[in-house]
Phi, psi and omega in degrees: 000169173236110178239357176208149171205177181235148175215090189252016169290157177276167191299312184293320181294323181291315177304315179292324174296320182257005181046054183205155184263142177254121184247335178280167169299140177225147177205145173306144170232138183256002186201055179297127192227151178308144182093344180272156175268123192230160181294134185212148172238118184263161177291336177288326178222073187298341181265006182234136168264109177245165176264125169240161180279126177291115187128085195291129175252111178309151183297332186268001185293151177287332180208176185261017178276165173059051177291155186260110186281339183224148176222133178284125183301335182283340183234006190296333187279343186252324180312121182303333183285335187241341190306307182292329171296319182296325181283329188221356182218079176260157183213164171254131181250104179291142181206174163217011172181161177217156185258147173226156180243138178238131186286132186227172173303334184253013181111189185281134178249116181290144176228150176256134175253132175196173174289147181301322179268012177063018178296146180288162175208175178247134166264135181296129182222165168232155185222154184222155176238116182255134187240120170294149178276076179228159180254120180281142177235165173067214181306314191296334179295337180247029178082016185275002171298164176291308179208016176071009175250027183277195182298337184245012178266186182286144183253123179251132188222163177220166175220154179256137181274142179243160181209182177301149187280162173269194179292323183294305182288336179297329180290346189243321189205157181273359174220163182211157175294145169288115175256127184268144176280139182313322189282346175255009185291314180290328172295326173301319179295322191233353179300148176296317178210080187271038183299336179296342183276345193267046180251160179303135181283142185303151185279350182302130173080006176253157179216162174230138183213152175288141182233170179295150178283008173288341173294344177298333183262117181294347182282342177281119184209080175210164185310333182301337185290344179269357183284139175295149175225167181249148175212000000 
């Protein structure tokens, strides 16, 4: 699975890499975690990097709890929770590394997986828009709300697709995030059926190294989490 990742690019570098503009507040993150609002590029607005909440809530869900942080690439086109999003709502999830945990005699040891040159990449994702079943009254019914994104407004969420691991990740976990080649990113957003892109990324030029268990706590978010440790 992919349950934590990093995106430590500066704003200008992020915009240049993905040829898209950032309009929401942005800061590097060393410990992106489920439930956070994180940078995503959707097929609906491919020239914009916006923030969606990590944990996909299907549009037909009764409530907005229990968001799905990962979707299996092998079944994403058939599963009810993801089928509609796969057909119509794909996204890119910018990152430059992700964390996996290994069971040891002393507990679970986190590792960071990244390219050797620390270059950024896009993980394949899906997004959804969930609308609460409420009837607006008063000013809100006539557009008097602040921006339509309050407690009673639509919730936009995303999930990260996973696939079989390559040799580097396979030593840590039985799944890995789908990493897209830069030339394939736009086809993932707009292609009719780009399932052929959902393969393990080659292990060439990738590395994994142990990091501090401080990453276990999502409230820890600073550059020290990237430093290698011995165990």
